[in-house]
PDB file of N, CA, C and O in Angstrom:
ATOM      1  N   MET A   1       0.858  -1.164   0.000  1.00  0.00           N
ATOM      2  CA  MET A   1       0.000   0.000   0.000  1.00  0.00           C
ATOM      3  C   MET A   1       0.904   1.226   0.000  1.00  0.00           C
ATOM      4  O   MET A   1       1.894   1.298   0.728  1.00  0.00           O
ATOM      5  N   ILE A   2       0.531   2.183  -0.837  1.00  0.00           N
ATOM      6  CA  ILE A   2       1.278   3.439  -0.889  1.00  0.00           C
ATOM      7  C   ILE A   2       0.479   4.494  -0.137  1.00  0.00           C
ATOM      8  O   ILE A   2      -0.716   4.678  -0.370  1.00  0.00           O
ATOM      9  N   ILE A   3       1.165   5.181   0.769  1.00  0.00           N
ATOM     10  CA  ILE A   3       0.555   6.270   1.521  1.00  0.00           C
ATOM     11  C   ILE A   3       1.167   7.571   1.031  1.00  0.00           C
ATOM     12  O   ILE A   3       2.387   7.738   1.051  1.00  0.00           O
ATOM     13  N   LEU A   4       0.325   8.488   0.594  1.00  0.00           N
ATOM     14  CA  LEU A   4       0.758   9.815   0.167  1.00  0.00           C
ATOM     15  C   LEU A   4       0.468  10.801   1.290  1.00  0.00           C
ATOM     16  O   LEU A   4      -0.660  10.891   1.774  1.00  0.00           O
ATOM     17  N   TYR A   5       1.475  11.527   1.693  1.00  0.00           N
ATOM     18  CA  TYR A   5       1.303  12.530   2.742  1.00  0.00           C
ATOM     19  C   TYR A   5       1.162  13.894   2.084  1.00  0.00           C
ATOM     20  O   TYR A   5       2.054  14.339   1.363  1.00  0.00           O
ATOM     21  N   LEU A   6       0.045  14.550   2.333  1.00  0.00           N
ATOM     22  CA  LEU A   6      -0.229  15.841   1.713  1.00  0.00           C
ATOM     23  C   LEU A   6      -0.130  16.965   2.735  1.00  0.00           C
ATOM     24  O   LEU A   6      -0.271  16.757   3.940  1.00  0.00           O
ATOM     25  N   ALA A   7       0.117  18.163   2.212  1.00  0.00           N
ATOM     26  CA  ALA A   7       0.188  19.384   3.014  1.00  0.00           C
ATOM     27  C   ALA A   7       1.170  19.223   4.170  1.00  0.00           C
ATOM     28  O   ALA A   7       2.277  18.724   3.971  1.00  0.00           O
ATOM     29  N   HIS A   8       0.787  19.634   5.363  1.00  0.00           N
ATOM     30  CA  HIS A   8       1.752  19.622   6.462  1.00  0.00           C
ATOM     31  C   HIS A   8       2.029  18.224   7.024  1.00  0.00           C
ATOM     32  O   HIS A   8       2.957  18.072   7.817  1.00  0.00           O
ATOM     33  N   THR A   9       1.254  17.194   6.641  1.00  0.00           N
ATOM     34  CA  THR A   9       1.627  15.844   7.096  1.00  0.00           C
ATOM     35  C   THR A   9       2.922  15.395   6.419  1.00  0.00           C
ATOM     36  O   THR A   9       3.649  14.556   6.952  1.00  0.00           O
ATOM     37  N   ARG A  10       3.202  15.953   5.250  1.00  0.00           N
ATOM     38  CA  ARG A  10       4.472  15.667   4.569  1.00  0.00           C
ATOM     39  C   ARG A  10       5.646  16.196   5.400  1.00  0.00           C
ATOM     40  O   ARG A  10       6.664  15.522   5.558  1.00  0.00           O
ATOM     41  N   ARG A  11       5.486  17.391   5.917  1.00  0.00           N
ATOM     42  CA  ARG A  11       6.536  17.979   6.752  1.00  0.00           C
ATOM     43  C   ARG A  11       6.686  17.205   8.066  1.00  0.00           C
ATOM     44  O   ARG A  11       7.801  16.957   8.523  1.00  0.00           O
ATOM     45  N   ILE A  12       5.573  16.835   8.657  1.00  0.00           N
ATOM     46  CA  ILE A  12       5.592  16.129   9.938  1.00  0.00           C
ATOM     47  C   ILE A  12       6.263  14.760   9.826  1.00  0.00           C
ATOM     48  O   ILE A  12       7.042  14.370  10.696  1.00  0.00           O
ATOM     49  N   THR A  13       5.958  14.039   8.754  1.00  0.00           N
ATOM     50  CA  THR A  13       6.537  12.701   8.589  1.00  0.00           C
ATOM     51  C   THR A  13       7.939  12.744   7.999  1.00  0.00           C
ATOM     52  O   THR A  13       8.731  11.821   8.191  1.00  0.00           O
ATOM     53  N   GLY A  14       8.243  13.823   7.278  1.00  0.00           N
ATOM     54  CA  GLY A  14       9.543  13.939   6.643  1.00  0.00           C
ATOM     55  C   GLY A  14       9.643  13.227   5.306  1.00  0.00           C
ATOM     56  O   GLY A  14      10.717  13.181   4.708  1.00  0.00           O
ATOM     57  N   VAL A  15       8.534  12.671   4.830  1.00  0.00           N
ATOM     58  CA  VAL A  15       8.524  11.972   3.543  1.00  0.00           C
ATOM     59  C   VAL A  15       7.244  12.332   2.782  1.00  0.00           C
ATOM     60  O   VAL A  15       6.200  12.548   3.399  1.00  0.00           O
ATOM     61  N   PRO A  16       7.316  12.399   1.450  1.00  0.00           N
ATOM     62  CA  PRO A  16       6.110  12.683   0.682  1.00  0.00           C
ATOM     63  C   PRO A  16       5.208  11.461   0.529  1.00  0.00           C
ATOM     64  O   PRO A  16       3.997  11.582   0.343  1.00  0.00           O
ATOM     65  N   GLN A  17       5.826  10.282   0.612  1.00  0.00           N
ATOM     66  CA  GLN A  17       5.060   9.039   0.512  1.00  0.00           C
ATOM     67  C   GLN A  17       5.884   7.895   1.070  1.00  0.00           C
ATOM     68  O   GLN A  17       7.098   8.012   1.241  1.00  0.00           O
ATOM     69  N   GLU A  18       5.216   6.794   1.349  1.00  0.00           N
ATOM     70  CA  GLU A  18       5.915   5.596   1.783  1.00  0.00           C
ATOM     71  C   GLU A  18       5.072   4.374   1.457  1.00  0.00           C
ATOM     72  O   GLU A  18       3.859   4.463   1.267  1.00  0.00           O
ATOM     73  N   VAL A  19       5.739   3.239   1.396  1.00  0.00           N
ATOM     74  CA  VAL A  19       5.071   1.971   1.133  1.00  0.00           C
ATOM     75  C   VAL A  19       4.928   1.227   2.448  1.00  0.00           C
ATOM     76  O   VAL A  19       5.890   1.082   3.202  1.00  0.00           O
ATOM     77  N   ILE A  20       3.719   0.758   2.715  1.00  0.00           N
ATOM     78  CA  ILE A  20       3.433  -0.009   3.926  1.00  0.00           C
ATOM     79  C   ILE A  20       2.915  -1.373   3.485  1.00  0.00           C
ATOM     80  O   ILE A  20       2.008  -1.466   2.658  1.00  0.00           O
ATOM     81  N   THR A  21       3.491  -2.409   4.034  1.00  0.00           N
ATOM     82  CA  THR A  21       3.048  -3.762   3.717  1.00  0.00           C
ATOM     83  C   THR A  21       2.008  -4.202   4.735  1.00  0.00           C
ATOM     84  O   THR A  21       2.247  -4.164   5.942  1.00  0.00           O
ATOM     85  N   VAL A  22       0.860  -4.619   4.237  1.00  0.00           N
ATOM     86  CA  VAL A  22      -0.207  -5.144   5.093  1.00  0.00           C
ATOM     87  C   VAL A  22      -0.604  -6.515   4.548  1.00  0.00           C
ATOM     88  O   VAL A  22      -0.543  -6.736   3.339  1.00  0.00           O
ATOM     89  N   PRO A  23      -1.012  -7.442   5.427  1.00  0.00           N
ATOM     90  CA  PRO A  23      -1.292  -8.813   5.003  1.00  0.00           C
ATOM     91  C   PRO A  23      -2.585  -8.994   4.214  1.00  0.00           C
ATOM     92  O   PRO A  23      -2.757 -10.000   3.526  1.00  0.00           O
ATOM     93  N   GLY A  24      -3.482  -8.037   4.308  1.00  0.00           N
ATOM     94  CA  GLY A  24      -4.776  -8.133   3.636  1.00  0.00           C
ATOM     95  C   GLY A  24      -5.525  -6.840   3.826  1.00  0.00           C
ATOM     96  O   GLY A  24      -4.942  -5.855   4.279  1.00  0.00           O
ATOM     97  N   PRO A  25      -6.810  -6.811   3.490  1.00  0.00           N
ATOM     98  CA  PRO A  25      -7.595  -5.592   3.694  1.00  0.00           C
ATOM     99  C   PRO A  25      -7.568  -5.154   5.159  1.00  0.00           C
ATOM    100  O   PRO A  25      -7.624  -5.980   6.070  1.00  0.00           O
ATOM    101  N   ILE A  26      -7.481  -3.844   5.363  1.00  0.00           N
ATOM    102  CA  ILE A  26      -7.495  -3.298   6.723  1.00  0.00           C
ATOM    103  C   ILE A  26      -8.512  -2.165   6.788  1.00  0.00           C
ATOM    104  O   ILE A  26      -8.923  -1.615   5.766  1.00  0.00           O
ATOM    105  N   SER A  27      -8.902  -1.833   8.000  1.00  0.00           N
ATOM    106  CA  SER A  27      -9.849  -0.740   8.223  1.00  0.00           C
ATOM    107  C   SER A  27      -9.106   0.593   8.325  1.00  0.00           C
ATOM    108  O   SER A  27      -7.883   0.637   8.456  1.00  0.00           O
ATOM    109  N   ILE A  28      -9.865   1.654   8.261  1.00  0.00           N
ATOM    110  CA  ILE A  28      -9.309   2.995   8.463  1.00  0.00           C
ATOM    111  C   ILE A  28      -8.649   3.078   9.840  1.00  0.00           C
ATOM    112  O   ILE A  28      -7.560   3.635   9.977  1.00  0.00           O
ATOM    113  N   GLN A  29      -9.303   2.529  10.847  1.00  0.00           N
ATOM    114  CA  GLN A  29      -8.750   2.570  12.203  1.00  0.00           C
ATOM    115  C   GLN A  29      -7.428   1.805  12.285  1.00  0.00           C
ATOM    116  O   GLN A  29      -6.494   2.249  12.953  1.00  0.00           O
ATOM    117  N   GLU A  30      -7.348   0.674  11.618  1.00  0.00           N
ATOM    118  CA  GLU A  30      -6.096  -0.095  11.605  1.00  0.00           C
ATOM    119  C   GLU A  30      -5.005   0.666  10.870  1.00  0.00           C
ATOM    120  O   GLU A  30      -3.842   0.632  11.274  1.00  0.00           O
ATOM    121  N   LEU A  31      -5.373   1.354   9.793  1.00  0.00           N
ATOM    122  CA  LEU A  31      -4.391   2.166   9.080  1.00  0.00           C
ATOM    123  C   LEU A  31      -3.877   3.282   9.975  1.00  0.00           C
ATOM    124  O   LEU A  31      -2.672   3.529  10.030  1.00  0.00           O
ATOM    125  N   TRP A  32      -4.779   3.955  10.673  1.00  0.00           N
ATOM    126  CA  TRP A  32      -4.343   4.999  11.605  1.00  0.00           C
ATOM    127  C   TRP A  32      -3.368   4.428  12.633  1.00  0.00           C
ATOM    128  O   TRP A  32      -2.334   5.036  12.911  1.00  0.00           O
ATOM    129  N   ASP A  33      -3.686   3.279  13.192  1.00  0.00           N
ATOM    130  CA  ASP A  33      -2.801   2.666  14.188  1.00  0.00           C
ATOM    131  C   ASP A  33      -1.407   2.436  13.610  1.00  0.00           C
ATOM    132  O   ASP A  33      -0.404   2.716  14.267  1.00  0.00           O
ATOM    133  N   LEU A  34      -1.348   1.925  12.378  1.00  0.00           N
ATOM    134  CA  LEU A  34      -0.055   1.684  11.725  1.00  0.00           C
ATOM    135  C   LEU A  34       0.714   2.987  11.514  1.00  0.00           C
ATOM    136  O   LEU A  34       1.907   3.073  11.803  1.00  0.00           O
ATOM    137  N   LEU A  35       0.010   3.997  11.004  1.00  0.00           N
ATOM    138  CA  LEU A  35       0.685   5.263  10.713  1.00  0.00           C
ATOM    139  C   LEU A  35       1.165   5.966  11.973  1.00  0.00           C
ATOM    140  O   LEU A  35       2.264   6.519  12.000  1.00  0.00           O
ATOM    141  N   ILE A  36       0.354   5.945  13.001  1.00  0.00           N
ATOM    142  CA  ILE A  36       0.757   6.603  14.253  1.00  0.00           C
ATOM    143  C   ILE A  36       1.894   5.836  14.914  1.00  0.00           C
ATOM    144  O   ILE A  36       2.742   6.440  15.570  1.00  0.00           O
ATOM    145  N   ASN A  37       1.926   4.533  14.756  1.00  0.00           N
ATOM    146  CA  ASN A  37       3.048   3.752  15.265  1.00  0.00           C
ATOM    147  C   ASN A  37       4.343   4.153  14.555  1.00  0.00           C
ATOM    148  O   ASN A  37       5.399   4.235  15.181  1.00  0.00           O
ATOM    149  N   ARG A  38       4.256   4.398  13.262  1.00  0.00           N
ATOM    150  CA  ARG A  38       5.430   4.809  12.474  1.00  0.00           C
ATOM    151  C   ARG A  38       5.783   6.272  12.695  1.00  0.00           C
ATOM    152  O   ARG A  38       6.958   6.635  12.738  1.00  0.00           O
ATOM    153  N   HIS A  39       4.763   7.110  12.836  1.00  0.00           N
ATOM    154  CA  HIS A  39       4.936   8.561  12.955  1.00  0.00           C
ATOM    155  C   HIS A  39       4.056   9.078  14.096  1.00  0.00           C
ATOM    156  O   HIS A  39       2.963   9.582  13.839  1.00  0.00           O
ATOM    157  N   PRO A  40       4.502   8.965  15.331  1.00  0.00           N
ATOM    158  CA  PRO A  40       3.675   9.393  16.472  1.00  0.00           C
ATOM    159  C   PRO A  40       3.183  10.840  16.383  1.00  0.00           C
ATOM    160  O   PRO A  40       2.160  11.180  16.977  1.00  0.00           O
ATOM    161  N   THR A  41       3.891  11.681  15.658  1.00  0.00           N
ATOM    162  CA  THR A  41       3.472  13.080  15.537  1.00  0.00           C
ATOM    163  C   THR A  41       2.193  13.240  14.721  1.00  0.00           C
ATOM    164  O   THR A  41       1.637  14.337  14.671  1.00  0.00           O
ATOM    165  N   LEU A  42       1.714  12.173  14.079  1.00  0.00           N
ATOM    166  CA  LEU A  42       0.438  12.228  13.358  1.00  0.00           C
ATOM    167  C   LEU A  42      -0.770  12.081  14.291  1.00  0.00           C
ATOM    168  O   LEU A  42      -1.896  12.381  13.892  1.00  0.00           O
ATOM    169  N   ALA A  43      -0.552  11.632  15.498  1.00  0.00           N
ATOM    170  CA  ALA A  43      -1.657  11.347  16.423  1.00  0.00           C
ATOM    171  C   ALA A  43      -2.653  12.502  16.566  1.00  0.00           C
ATOM    172  O   ALA A  43      -3.856  12.242  16.570  1.00  0.00           O
ATOM    173  N   PRO A  44      -2.221  13.758  16.682  1.00  0.00           N
ATOM    174  CA  PRO A  44      -3.191  14.841  16.835  1.00  0.00           C
ATOM    175  C   PRO A  44      -4.116  15.031  15.625  1.00  0.00           C
ATOM    176  O   PRO A  44      -5.156  15.679  15.743  1.00  0.00           O
ATOM    177  N   PHE A  45      -3.752  14.476  14.475  1.00  0.00           N
ATOM    178  CA  PHE A  45      -4.540  14.652  13.260  1.00  0.00           C
ATOM    179  C   PHE A  45      -5.565  13.549  13.041  1.00  0.00           C
ATOM    180  O   PHE A  45      -6.342  13.608  12.088  1.00  0.00           O
ATOM    181  N   ARG A  46      -5.576  12.554  13.901  1.00  0.00           N
ATOM    182  CA  ARG A  46      -6.442  11.395  13.709  1.00  0.00           C
ATOM    183  C   ARG A  46      -7.928  11.768  13.599  1.00  0.00           C
ATOM    184  O   ARG A  46      -8.641  11.203  12.769  1.00  0.00           O
ATOM    185  N   LEU A  47      -8.389  12.681  14.398  1.00  0.00           N
ATOM    186  CA  LEU A  47      -9.812  13.031  14.401  1.00  0.00           C
ATOM    187  C   LEU A  47     -10.191  14.070  13.346  1.00  0.00           C
ATOM    188  O   LEU A  47     -11.371  14.233  13.035  1.00  0.00           O
ATOM    189  N   SER A  48      -9.207  14.769  12.797  1.00  0.00           N
ATOM    190  CA  SER A  48      -9.537  15.853  11.876  1.00  0.00           C
ATOM    191  C   SER A  48      -9.099  15.621  10.435  1.00  0.00           C
ATOM    192  O   SER A  48      -9.409  16.437   9.567  1.00  0.00           O
ATOM    193  N   SER A  49      -8.393  14.538  10.157  1.00  0.00           N
ATOM    194  CA  SER A  49      -7.906  14.261   8.808  1.00  0.00           C
ATOM    195  C   SER A  49      -8.757  13.204   8.130  1.00  0.00           C
ATOM    196  O   SER A  49      -9.496  12.468   8.783  1.00  0.00           O
ATOM    197  N   ARG A  50      -8.644  13.139   6.821  1.00  0.00           N
ATOM    198  CA  ARG A  50      -9.393  12.169   6.029  1.00  0.00           C
ATOM    199  C   ARG A  50      -8.431  11.403   5.130  1.00  0.00           C
ATOM    200  O   ARG A  50      -7.326  11.862   4.840  1.00  0.00           O
ATOM    201  N   PHE A  51      -8.867  10.245   4.702  1.00  0.00           N
ATOM    202  CA  PHE A  51      -8.127   9.478   3.712  1.00  0.00           C
ATOM    203  C   PHE A  51      -8.906   9.496   2.408  1.00  0.00           C
ATOM    204  O   PHE A  51     -10.136   9.558   2.409  1.00  0.00           O
ATOM    205  N   ALA A  52      -8.183   9.443   1.297  1.00  0.00           N
ATOM    206  CA  ALA A  52      -8.823   9.375  -0.010  1.00  0.00           C
ATOM    207  C   ALA A  52      -8.162   8.277  -0.837  1.00  0.00           C
ATOM    208  O   ALA A  52      -6.965   8.013  -0.722  1.00  0.00           O
ATOM    209  N   ARG A  53      -8.982   7.651  -1.671  1.00  0.00           N
ATOM    210  CA  ARG A  53      -8.502   6.643  -2.619  1.00  0.00           C
ATOM    211  C   ARG A  53      -9.065   7.049  -3.977  1.00  0.00           C
ATOM    212  O   ARG A  53     -10.276   7.213  -4.130  1.00  0.00           O
ATOM    213  N   GLN A  54      -8.181   7.211  -4.961  1.00  0.00           N
ATOM    214  CA  GLN A  54      -8.596   7.604  -6.312  1.00  0.00           C
ATOM    215  C   GLN A  54      -9.503   8.832  -6.296  1.00  0.00           C
ATOM    216  O   GLN A  54     -10.566   8.844  -6.917  1.00  0.00           O
ATOM    217  N   ASN A  55      -9.071   9.848  -5.588  1.00  0.00           N
ATOM    218  CA  ASN A  55      -9.767  11.140  -5.514  1.00  0.00           C
ATOM    219  C   ASN A  55     -11.110  11.107  -4.799  1.00  0.00           C
ATOM    220  O   ASN A  55     -11.862  12.079  -4.868  1.00  0.00           O
ATOM    221  N   ASP A  56     -11.423  10.031  -4.127  1.00  0.00           N
ATOM    222  CA  ASP A  56     -12.673   9.945  -3.362  1.00  0.00           C
ATOM    223  C   ASP A  56     -12.359   9.806  -1.878  1.00  0.00           C
ATOM    224  O   ASP A  56     -11.559   8.958  -1.482  1.00  0.00           O
ATOM    225  N   PHE A  57     -12.991  10.640  -1.065  1.00  0.00           N
ATOM    226  CA  PHE A  57     -12.830  10.490   0.374  1.00  0.00           C
ATOM    227  C   PHE A  57     -13.386   9.139   0.810  1.00  0.00           C
ATOM    228  O   PHE A  57     -14.408   8.680   0.301  1.00  0.00           O
ATOM    229  N   LEU A  58     -12.703   8.519   1.752  1.00  0.00           N
ATOM    230  CA  LEU A  58     -13.141   7.219   2.267  1.00  0.00           C
ATOM    231  C   LEU A  58     -13.993   7.405   3.518  1.00  0.00           C
ATOM    232  O   LEU A  58     -13.650   8.210   4.383  1.00  0.00           O
ATOM    233  N   PRO A  59     -15.094   6.675   3.624  1.00  0.00           N
ATOM    234  CA  PRO A  59     -15.884   6.727   4.853  1.00  0.00           C
ATOM    235  C   PRO A  59     -15.132   6.026   5.986  1.00  0.00           C
ATOM    236  O   PRO A  59     -14.213   5.245   5.738  1.00  0.00           O
ATOM    237  N   ALA A  60     -15.517   6.301   7.195  1.00  0.00           N
ATOM    238  CA  ALA A  60     -14.836   5.741   8.370  1.00  0.00           C
ATOM    239  C   ALA A  60     -14.869   4.218   8.413  1.00  0.00           C
ATOM    240  O   ALA A  60     -14.009   3.603   9.044  1.00  0.00           O
ATOM    241  N   ASP A  61     -15.844   3.601   7.754  1.00  0.00           N
ATOM    242  CA  ASP A  61     -15.943   2.142   7.788  1.00  0.00           C
ATOM    243  C   ASP A  61     -15.357   1.470   6.536  1.00  0.00           C
ATOM    244  O   ASP A  61     -15.590   0.283   6.304  1.00  0.00           O
ATOM    245  N   ALA A  62     -14.605   2.222   5.738  1.00  0.00           N
ATOM    246  CA  ALA A  62     -14.013   1.666   4.512  1.00  0.00           C
ATOM    247  C   ALA A  62     -12.959   0.616   4.828  1.00  0.00           C
ATOM    248  O   ALA A  62     -12.304   0.660   5.869  1.00  0.00           O
ATOM    249  N   ARG A  63     -12.813  -0.323   3.910  1.00  0.00           N
ATOM    250  CA  ARG A  63     -11.734  -1.308   3.956  1.00  0.00           C
ATOM    251  C   ARG A  63     -10.723  -0.901   2.888  1.00  0.00           C
ATOM    252  O   ARG A  63     -11.094  -0.520   1.778  1.00  0.00           O
ATOM    253  N   ILE A  64      -9.456  -0.985   3.234  1.00  0.00           N
ATOM    254  CA  ILE A  64      -8.385  -0.579   2.337  1.00  0.00           C
ATOM    255  C   ILE A  64      -7.626  -1.830   1.909  1.00  0.00           C
ATOM    256  O   ILE A  64      -7.240  -2.652   2.739  1.00  0.00           O
ATOM    257  N   GLU A  65      -7.422  -1.959   0.614  1.00  0.00           N
ATOM    258  CA  GLU A  65      -6.747  -3.123   0.051  1.00  0.00           C
ATOM    259  C   GLU A  65      -5.230  -2.910   0.027  1.00  0.00           C
ATOM    260  O   GLU A  65      -4.768  -1.773  -0.063  1.00  0.00           O
ATOM    261  N   PRO A  66      -4.453  -4.000   0.108  1.00  0.00           N
ATOM    262  CA  PRO A  66      -2.996  -3.879   0.114  1.00  0.00           C
ATOM    263  C   PRO A  66      -2.404  -3.159  -1.097  1.00  0.00           C
ATOM    264  O   PRO A  66      -1.324  -2.580  -0.987  1.00  0.00           O
ATOM    265  N   ASN A  67      -3.076  -3.179  -2.244  1.00  0.00           N
ATOM    266  CA  ASN A  67      -2.547  -2.533  -3.455  1.00  0.00           C
ATOM    267  C   ASN A  67      -3.023  -1.100  -3.637  1.00  0.00           C
ATOM    268  O   ASN A  67      -2.677  -0.465  -4.633  1.00  0.00           O
ATOM    269  N   ASP A  68      -3.802  -0.578  -2.710  1.00  0.00           N
ATOM    270  CA  ASP A  68      -4.350   0.776  -2.839  1.00  0.00           C
ATOM    271  C   ASP A  68      -3.283   1.849  -2.666  1.00  0.00           C
ATOM    272  O   ASP A  68      -2.281   1.657  -1.977  1.00  0.00           O
ATOM    273  N   GLU A  69      -3.528   2.980  -3.310  1.00  0.00           N
ATOM    274  CA  GLU A  69      -2.760   4.194  -3.072  1.00  0.00           C
ATOM    275  C   GLU A  69      -3.687   5.127  -2.300  1.00  0.00           C
ATOM    276  O   GLU A  69      -4.748   5.514  -2.792  1.00  0.00           O
ATOM    277  N   ILE A  70      -3.278   5.478  -1.095  1.00  0.00           N
ATOM    278  CA  ILE A  70      -4.116   6.234  -0.164  1.00  0.00           C
ATOM    279  C   ILE A  70      -3.448   7.568   0.151  1.00  0.00           C
ATOM    280  O   ILE A  70      -2.259   7.619   0.466  1.00  0.00           O
ATOM    281  N   ALA A  71      -4.217   8.635   0.064  1.00  0.00           N
ATOM    282  CA  ALA A  71      -3.718   9.959   0.428  1.00  0.00           C
ATOM    283  C   ALA A  71      -4.247  10.345   1.796  1.00  0.00           C
ATOM    284  O   ALA A  71      -5.440  10.211   2.070  1.00  0.00           O
ATOM    285  N   LEU A  72      -3.360  10.824   2.651  1.00  0.00           N
ATOM    286  CA  LEU A  72      -3.756  11.365   3.954  1.00  0.00           C
ATOM    287  C   LEU A  72      -3.925  12.869   3.778  1.00  0.00           C
ATOM    288  O   LEU A  72      -2.979  13.591   3.461  1.00  0.00           O
ATOM    289  N   ILE A  73      -5.151  13.315   3.993  1.00  0.00           N
ATOM    290  CA  ILE A  73      -5.486  14.723   3.758  1.00  0.00           C
ATOM    291  C   ILE A  73      -5.800  15.379   5.091  1.00  0.00           C
ATOM    292  O   ILE A  73      -6.844  15.112   5.686  1.00  0.00           O
ATOM    293  N   PRO A  74      -4.895  16.243   5.567  1.00  0.00           N
ATOM    294  CA  PRO A  74      -5.135  16.922   6.840  1.00  0.00           C
ATOM    295  C   PRO A  74      -6.146  18.058   6.656  1.00  0.00           C
ATOM    296  O   PRO A  74      -6.467  18.432   5.528  1.00  0.00           O
ATOM    297  N   PRO A  75      -6.636  18.597   7.753  1.00  0.00           N
ATOM    298  CA  PRO A  75      -7.550  19.740   7.629  1.00  0.00           C
ATOM    299  C   PRO A  75      -6.823  20.914   6.992  1.00  0.00           C
ATOM    300  O   PRO A  75      -5.636  21.135   7.233  1.00  0.00           O
ATOM    301  N   VAL A  76      -7.540  21.648   6.189  1.00  0.00           N
ATOM    302  CA  VAL A  76      -6.947  22.816   5.540  1.00  0.00           C
ATOM    303  C   VAL A  76      -7.859  24.010   5.797  1.00  0.00           C
ATOM    304  O   VAL A  76      -9.057  23.869   6.043  1.00  0.00           O
ATOM    305  N   SER A  77      -7.258  25.174   5.731  1.00  0.00           N
ATOM    306  CA  SER A  77      -8.049  26.397   5.849  1.00  0.00           C
ATOM    307  C   SER A  77      -7.632  27.326   4.729  1.00  0.00           C
ATOM    308  O   SER A  77      -6.527  27.222   4.196  1.00  0.00           O
ATOM    309  N   GLY A  78      -8.474  28.182   4.396  1.00  0.00           N
ATOM    310  CA  GLY A  78      -8.157  29.120   3.312  1.00  0.00           C
ATOM    311  C   GLY A  78      -8.984  30.361   3.440  1.00  0.00           C
ATOM    312  O   GLY A  78      -9.792  30.512   4.356  1.00  0.00           O
ATOM    313  N   GLY A  79      -8.773  31.206   2.544  1.00  0.00           N
ATOM    314  CA  GLY A  79      -9.516  32.441   2.623  1.00  0.00           C
ATOM    315  C   GLY A  79      -9.743  33.025   1.274  1.00  0.00           C
ATOM    316  O   GLY A  79     -10.362  34.082   1.156  1.00  0.00           O
TER     317      GLY A  79
END
């Protein structure tokens, strides 16, 4: 699975993307657990960030496949 870090999550993790190996489909919550284990500084974003697959936001109960490319989209503000 490829994880794309967007906006300030890229700065926080220090990488624009990374490959994570998972044994099979996982839930959004399991993905968060994996990412926070790798990058504890992501923990504050767990409740306010979203994941997207192929330009579509994923619902909280989505299952993510091992071959998916997933973008982590933190909250943004603009004016």
